[in-house]
Structures are given as structure tokens and as C-alpha cells.
C-alpha positions in Angstrom: 69.0 -7.3 10.5 71.7 -5.4 12.7 74.2 -3.2 10.8 77.7 -5.1 10.9 81.2 -4.5 10.2 84.3 -6.6 10.0 87.1 -6.4 12.8 90.2 -8.1 13.5 93.7 -7.3 15.0 96.6 -6.5 13.1 99.2 -9.1 13.1 102.2 -6.7 13.4 101.3 -5.1 16.4 97.5 -6.4 17.8 96.2 -3.1 17.4 92.4 -3.3 16.7 91.4 -2.5 13.1 88.2 -2.5 10.9 87.9 -3.0 7.1 87.1 -0.2 5.4 85.3 0.3 1.7 88.6 0.2 -0.3 89.1 -3.3 1.3 92.0 -1.8 3.4 92.4 -2.4 7.4 91.9 1.2 9.4 92.3 2.0 12.8 89.2 3.9 12.8 85.7 2.4 13.4 84.1 5.4 11.9 85.8 4.5 8.6 84.5 0.9 8.6 82.5 -0.5 5.8 78.9 -1.0 6.9 77.1 -4.3 5.9 73.4 -4.0 5.8 72.3 -7.3 4.4 73.3 -10.8 4.4 75.2 -10.9 0.9 77.5 -8.0 2.1 78.2 -9.9 5.7 79.0 -13.0 3.4 81.5 -10.9 1.3 83.1 -9.1 4.7 83.5 -13.0 5.9 85.2 -14.0 2.9 87.6 -11.1 2.8 88.5 -11.6 6.7 89.1 -15.5 6.0 91.2 -14.3 3.0 93.1 -11.7 5.3 93.7 -14.1 7.9 95.0 -16.7 5.6 97.4 -14.2 4.5 98.8 -13.2 7.9 97.5 -9.7 7.9 95.1 -10.0 10.8 94.1 -12.1 13.5 90.9 -12.7 15.7 88.5 -11.8 12.8 85.0 -11.2 13.7 81.7 -9.5 11.8 80.4 -7.5 14.8 76.9 -5.6 15.3 77.1 -1.7 15.3 74.3 1.2 15.4 74.4 4.6 14.2 73.7 7.1 16.5 74.1 10.9 15.9 76.0 9.9 12.6 78.5 8.0 14.4 79.0 4.0 14.5 78.7 2.5 18.0 79.5 -1.4 18.6 76.5 -3.1 20.4 78.9 -4.9 22.7 81.0 -3.4 25.4 84.0 -5.3 24.3 83.9 -3.9 20.8 83.4 -0.6 22.1 86.4 -1.0 24.3 88.2 -2.4 21.1 87.2 0.7 19.2 88.1 3.6 21.3 91.5 1.7 22.5 93.0 0.0 25.5 91.7 0.8 28.9 95.4 1.4 30.1 98.5 2.6 28.9 99.4 0.3 25.8 101.8 1.5 23.1 103.3 4.8 22.1 100.9 6.8 20.4 97.4 5.0 21.5 95.8 6.5 24.6 93.3 4.8 26.9 89.8 4.5 25.9 87.4 7.3 26.7 85.3 5.9 29.6 82.1 8.2 28.3 82.7 6.2 25.0 82.8 2.7 26.4 79.6 3.5 29.1 77.2 4.4 26.6 
């Protein structure tokens, strides 16, 4: 099984977030809780459904990640872009994505 994390977009501002080990939504993929077995994935899915129903997040998804050099990397390009930030100026305090991170 591929390692997985739970991602979503925060309802208040649309920023990409990931669920951490404390059950909080964080803006850093590197702080995400990594699920390495089916039971853990099922727990992530249940938390995602709960927080979606509670109007905390939208576009909830479990995504594949891999660890390289001690850093989490999404497998899909779309998720790399979401993890690094928008590819253009977006909102105050959020920089465009680093092309080196996206084009792994």
C-alpha cells in the first residue's frame, strides 16, 4: 500500500490543508499524519467526512504520498501544486509554487 494523507481546502479561504496527528488541519504537508495501513486510511476518511459535514473543509481527499530524503512528496502533480501553493499570485502571505518542487 502507498502511504496516504488526508487533504482538503479550508472553507473560510480555500487554502489547501492537511490533517495532522492532533486532528487539526495544517497548511503544511510536512506536518500531515501519514496513514500506512487500511485501518488508518479508513480513519482519515471518517475524519474527512465529519469535518466536511461540520463545514470546516471542502474537497476532502485521501492522496498518495512518498517520502524522499525525509520529506513528503505527493505522487500526483496536481497535489504537488496544491502542497506548494498556487502557481500564480493568490492571496497575501501565499507565494507562488516553487517550480523545482512541482517538476520532480
